[in-house]
C-alpha positions, 0 to 999 in steps of 0.5 A: 801516835799523832796522825793526820787524816785525809778525806778524799772525795772518793774512797776511804779516809787515809791516815798518816802517822807523824813520827818524825821531828819534821813531816812535810805535806804536799803533792809530790810523792817524796813528802811524808804526807803526800796528797795528789791534789791539784791545788796543793803545792809540791811541798805545801807545808810542814809539821814540826814537833819541838818536844812539846807541841806540833806546829804547822807552818807554810813552806810554799808562800803561795800555798793557802793554809786554813786552820778551822776555817781561818787563814794561818801561816803558822799555828800550834795544832791541837787535837781535832783541828781541821786543816785545809791546804788548797782544796784538801782537808785533813784532820789532826789527831793526837792519837790513832782513833779506833774504828767505829761501825757508825760514822760520827755525827756531823750535826752535833760532833761534841755530843756522844751518841746515845748508844754509847755504853758505860764501858765506852764512856769510861774508856773515853774518860781514861783516854782523856786522863791519859792525854792530860797526863801526856801534856803534864809529862811533856811539860816536865820533859822540857826541864829534864836534862839527862837521858836517864832522868828522861827514861825514869820520868817516862816510866813513872807517868806511864805506870800512873796512867795505865795502872800498871805494877811495873814499867820497862823501856828497852832500847835496840842495840846496833845489829852485828854484821850478818845478824837478821834481828836486833837485840833490845836491852833494858835501859830503865825499869820502874815499879809503881812505888817509883823504885828501880827494878834491879833485874829488869830483864827477868821481869818481862816476856821475851816473846811479847817484846819480840812480837812488837819488835818484829811487827812494829805494832802494839800488843795488849794481853789480858791474861798471858797464861791463857792467851792462845799465842803467848801461853806456851812461852817459857817466860810467860809461864816462868813469870806467871804473867797476867796483864801486859801491854807493849808498844814500839818506840819509833824514830824516823821510821825505824823501831828503836825499842819498846815501852813495856808495862805489866801487872802480874796480879790483875787479869784483864786490867788493860783495855784498848783505850789504855793501849792507845794512851801507851801508844801515844806516850811511845810516839811522843817519847820516841821523838823526845828520847831521840833528841835527848840521846842526840843531845847527850851524844853532842855533849860527849863530843864537846867534852871529847873535843875539850879534852883533845884540845888540851894536847892541840892548843898552844896558848890560844892557837890550835894546830897539830899539822907539821907546819904549825908544830914547826911554828910552835917550836920556833916560837917557844925558843924565840919568845924568851929572847928580845930579838925581833920577829917577823910573822908572815902569811896570808891574810886571816891566818892568825898573825896577831894571835902568834904575836900575842903568844910571843909576848905572853911567853916573853920576859915582858909579859907583865908589860904592855902589848901595843898594836899598830896597824900600819895600813889603817893610819893616814900617811900624814898621821903615822909619824905622830901615831908612832913617835908622838908629838908636842903641843903646837907641832901641827894644826890641831896638836893642842896638847903633847901626846906620847906615841906607840913607842913610848906607850909600849915601853918595857913591853912589846910593840906589834907592827901589823901590816908593816908592808904598808908603811911609807918609805919616808917613815921606814927610814925613821923606824929603822933609826928608832929600832937601831938606836932605841931612841925616838923623837916626837914630832916638833921636838928635838929632845930624844926619848929612850924606849925599851921595847921589843918589835914584832912585825907582821905582813901578808905581803912578800917583802922580798918582792917589795924590796925588788920593786923599790917599795920596802927598804932592804936594811929595815927588812933585815932589821925586822926579819931576825926570826921569821915565823911563816903561818901556813894557809888553812887549806894546807893544814889538813884536819886542823880546819875541822878542829878549829871549826869545832872549837870556834863553834863551841866558843861562839855558840855560847857567846851568841846564845845559839842552840846549835850543838855541832855539824852534820857529817856533810858540813864537816866534809864541806868545811875540809874540802873548801879552800878558805881563801880568807883563812881562819878569819873567813871561817870564823865569820862564816860560823858566826853568821850560821849560828845566828841564822840556823834554826836546827841543832846541827849546821849543814853545808847550806848554813855555812854557804858551802852548798854542793859544788859542781863536780869537775869534768872527768877527762880521759887519762891522756888529756888529764896528763897533758893538762897537768903538764901544761899547768906545771910548765907554766907554773915553773916558767912563772917562778923563773920570771919567764926565762924559758931556757932556765925553765927547760933546764929545771924540768930536764926537757928540750927548750923547744918543749917549752915553746910548744906549750907556750904556742898553745896559750892565747898569751905566750907568757904569764903576767910579768914574764919578760921572755929573756934568755 
């Protein structure tokens, strides 16, 4: 397993195993590699494993990093690299080096000691071959997609390097409630001919596997039948086992399974160097396998989401909450008619999507769908934009041009933000809707149009009518059927379904590697109020997909960090606060009429006065205080 070795000024060296995708280095105790050195930052740097290479990069911009004496901010680590963080030196190794009685020569580290035996030289050569094969294996894994292919490729490489006759991978299952041990089952079994072993569980020693799972350390057995620890094992006797090696698969500090190789015809086949190679394979493979399993899970979740969305989509619209189901029922009934539809709701709730769905399901689906944003056109150009103009009608009118009404003939005209339309244009629009006839600016010749009107606004048009800013007769002409879209905060689990669907859509478009959300991110998405509704959620996701470097979005990626928790009040105080807020809300709905508010709440009017006296401002904004 890859390691970092620290050489303190006093005491023996200390070795840190790099078994995680991200390992932090620093002075703080919470780091994976914690070194109590004064010149190291709290979190100085981190080592990232991308499935192929180990890369060191800075975390604290003030922390100096030297790789083999050269300043670096980020570097790919290779076996034997010397890393200096502040005044602390560490050495990177691709595997745990076996301890030696004599220290390494500092004057000529590249030369083997003179006393090195031929067996040790062969062992070193075997290790080098194993490392080369590990590199080839890592290269191959970059192209492997499925979990099953990954397991088979792993076994083929291990069998070739170690000279084993067979290899197996066992993965742990989740422990049942009350169980003290985890059961490992065979997930892949392979022989030297690269053929699958049909009965993998019958080709291994349960006692050896259990020893590795319990201890978390690799085991090498030269002759299982004569080994003092395993010779009495029923599985060893039954299978007549000879040479066996078994190493743990570890992910994030937990044993997830074992890598098992054996040769039942040759005794003493495996040596310590081969066990080191097997341990390296197990360490590297654990991380890659974990990523592959996560990717497989995310793909399954994506397929599940796609399947679920079939029942939750209404065209391009997603929603399962009761209020949206009510919208869908109304839309389905009204779409096939020609009556006018008014879509209302807060900004960002998807009013244009609803309008397009009305058009798509109507008898005019083959005709044009024309959108006019009434709030985005200058007031002096709106009439020309809607009804067209003739040449010379005004300065700059160098040619006759049809308006949106003429362009939308035989189709649907969508008037977005209709509440922004000036009063003088509202009169002309009303006439055009009633008579289905329009006049171009500068022309007295009428033009008949066959269109359907769908309008939308985020304003409360009843309030606009009371304020004299919107014509009541036009309102009734547009509002034959009203489709009100609820805000995202009131749609329950719809927000999670929409978030997942948008992520799937934009991850492909933006070529992002993000595959999903963390559980914390989903909780934050559901909890957030989303004042900008779906448009805000959509924009927030796009930004996160571009900026995120991980495979899962976190709350921080979505700018939804942990919000400060509200203060816990005594029950009586909480009841008082709720009653005060509710009285003021009802008072506001009654336009400040205290008598009516008291009647609605079933209390004495003096109770209303008592709540008002506690407020710095006696009445909510706009309250008249009339009886």
